[in-house]
C-alpha positions in Angstrom: 0.0 0.0 0.0 1.4 3.4 -1.0 1.7 6.5 1.1 -1.3 8.2 -0.6 -3.5 5.2 0.0 -2.5 5.1 3.7 -3.2 8.8 4.1 -6.6 8.4 2.4 -7.3 5.6 4.9 -6.3 7.8 7.9 -8.4 10.7 6.6 -11.3 8.4 5.9 -11.1 7.0 9.5 -11.2 10.6 10.9 -14.0 11.5 8.6 -16.0 8.4 9.6 -15.4 9.1 13.3 -16.9 12.6 12.8 -19.9 11.2 10.9 -20.6 8.6 13.6 -20.5 11.3 16.2 -22.9 13.4 14.2 -25.3 10.6 13.3 -25.3 8.6 16.5 -24.3 11.2 19.1 -21.4 9.0 20.2 -17.7 9.6 21.0 -15.7 8.2 18.1 -12.0 8.3 17.2 -9.5 6.5 15.1 -8.7 3.1 16.7 -5.2 2.5 15.4 -3.7 5.5 17.1 -4.9 4.2 20.5 -4.6 0.4 20.2 -2.4 -0.1 17.2 -2.7 -3.9 16.9 -3.4 -5.6 13.6 -6.9 -6.6 14.7 -7.8 -3.2 16.3 -10.9 -1.5 14.9 -10.3 1.3 12.5 -12.8 3.5 14.4 -13.6 3.2 18.1 -16.9 4.4 19.6 -18.3 4.3 23.1 -20.9 1.8 21.9 -19.7 -1.5 23.4 -18.9 -4.6 21.4 -18.8 -3.0 18.0 -15.9 -3.6 15.6 -15.8 -1.0 12.8 -13.8 -1.6 9.7 -13.4 1.6 7.6 -12.9 1.4 3.8 -12.4 4.7 2.0 -11.7 3.4 -1.5 -13.0 3.4 -5.0 -12.5 -0.4 -5.5 -14.4 -1.9 -2.6 -14.2 -5.7 -2.2 -17.3 -6.3 -0.1 -16.7 -9.8 1.1 -13.0 -9.4 1.7 -13.7 -6.4 3.9 -16.5 -8.2 5.7 -14.4 -11.3 6.3 -11.6 -9.0 7.7 -14.1 -7.4 10.1 -15.5 -10.7 11.2 -12.1 -12.2 11.8 -10.8 -9.1 13.7 -14.0 -8.7 15.7 -13.8 -12.2 17.3 -16.8 -13.8 19.0 -17.8 -11.0 21.3 -18.1 -8.0 18.9 -20.4 -7.2 16.1 -18.4 -6.7 12.8 -19.4 -3.7 10.7 -17.8 -2.4 7.6 -18.3 1.2 6.6 -17.4 2.3 3.1 -17.3 5.5 1.1 -16.0 6.1 -2.4 -15.2 9.6 -3.7 -18.3 11.8 -4.0 -20.6 9.3 -2.4 -22.2 8.9 1.1 -21.1 6.5 3.7 -22.7 3.1 3.6 -22.8 0.3 6.2 -22.3 -3.4 5.5 -22.9 -6.2 7.9 -24.3 -9.7 7.9 -28.1 -9.8 8.1 -27.9 -12.1 11.0 -25.9 -9.5 12.9 -28.5 -6.7 12.3 -30.7 -7.5 15.4 -27.7 -7.6 17.6 -26.4 -4.2 16.3 -29.8 -2.6 16.7 -30.2 -3.8 20.2 -26.6 -2.7 21.1 -27.3 0.8 19.8 -30.7 1.0 21.5 -29.2 -0.1 24.8 -26.4 2.4 24.4 -28.9 5.2 23.7 -31.1 4.3 26.7 -28.1 4.2 29.0 -26.9 7.5 27.6 -30.3 9.1 28.1 -30.6 7.7 31.6 -27.2 9.2 32.4 -28.3 12.6 31.1 -31.5 12.6 33.3 -29.6 11.9 36.5 
């Protein structure tokens, strides 16, 4: 991978973190800069058990990206791939079987966040 591609990836991770903060109202940041391991998520949020793989590329290989997220997520985390090519919006890719778990995780997070704000 060349320098320009790595830089595009870093910029994409920062951009995705900002978008997740905006859309979901969560804390989000690049994962590699904090954990740095090969299986660390690209973007970390305060939503528990969520493994985010960020792909900021024109030539998206859906199943390769999903397989990487599944492998890196392990058994306890929900693997999610977020992709954006140039001049297009972010999209989310996950296995259909993981959708109920993701929805419940986000709902629980939002409820606990709202309960914390009320106290």
